[in-house]
C-alpha angles and dihedrals in degrees: 000000000000125000125227123216109251130213117301112287094021132098117255112268118228123228102246120214112230139175094031117198124188125202120250088246089057094228103105141029141199128206143169129244107201128207117274128228089277092050135259119345132202087271098050114117141051119329130194136181148132116286089234094049144039123297123230131203109253099178138015090216115117106210125213093214138054120278118251130191121215114247090258091048091234097113137040123204134198138146135233122205125218134175096289106027140309144301115222108216123202113188132186104215090204093061129081115286110276095029107127147124118244132193132188119240119187094216131067103263113222105168139003143183138180123255135175087271097050127264128358109204131188109212133176120220121230108280094034113134117255116222115265088240088069108029111312089224128121112263111251124219095187105067086218128153115235097037111238119198127192098206090250115126113221120227130237112230141175119243131191111221123193103229092210103044104018092234111156135203131175117263101184136050119276092236099050125087110216114207100170135359145186123201119237114225108253094024143314130060144241110232141187100221145158138197090232113073095197122096088258089063092065090070090063099044126145131208110242141173119231122197124231089271091057097251127133115268103173145319114263100184140008117184140169085229130066126271130215148155101039114191132175126218116247091251091052094234101111140032128204128199142164122251124190147103122297134175092204137022108263095032100080119138123168150101126342114238131191127204131177118239097196097066122105096215115120090234113011117204118259121217123215118227118223107242121162092224144063101256121214104174139022139196133168118243093183138342090282104033133069 
């Protein structure tokens, strides 16, 4: 990556790649270069390229979510927030820079992934609390100055978005605040969720399974500690997550737990994995390897 010249008397600051996504084939990757303290640079935006070659910037957009490749690696999705909601962006890395589809979403998109039915997007409604690591303020849907709040806490919900038409439908219950999620192959999701949509509710979250229609199936884990980073094995039979203590959402480090998804018990037992580290993030490499 290139290096910009910093203010006088300071070392040049590099443009750091973030939010790296790798294709399912393992031959290419995309990443984001965010704006620096002085604002966007000539390198800010979305980059894409073969792992064995040189990446190129394919968009000057700076998304507010992770990047996600479609299962066939032919499309790349992300979302950009504005004052009243979000724009879902679907790019084809093989096309000319700036060639994309975009769809309006009324909520503030925070994370997304691809499923067999298109995109699964986690979005916060206006009034939802932002994490203290970002601002700690309720998200506004008005774009007003000064900010006026009604005292109503917005919910975080899952939405299914058709990546061709932009049609949306809810994928989680109306009375459940979704903080994190992982799609289950074939449909449904494992979610970290609470009944309280305020930031205080995150501290009392549970791990649940939702069916393909977005309804509760069962609780996988209740804990006096906090839960984070749910991820589902490629065969859909097991979920892993991190459990530990955290002062703020986004700062969790703790033990790795495994739980089976194919058991009929109302609340199957989870088993911690001995790892000589405080783990902050998880992803499956194969059905038997995290």
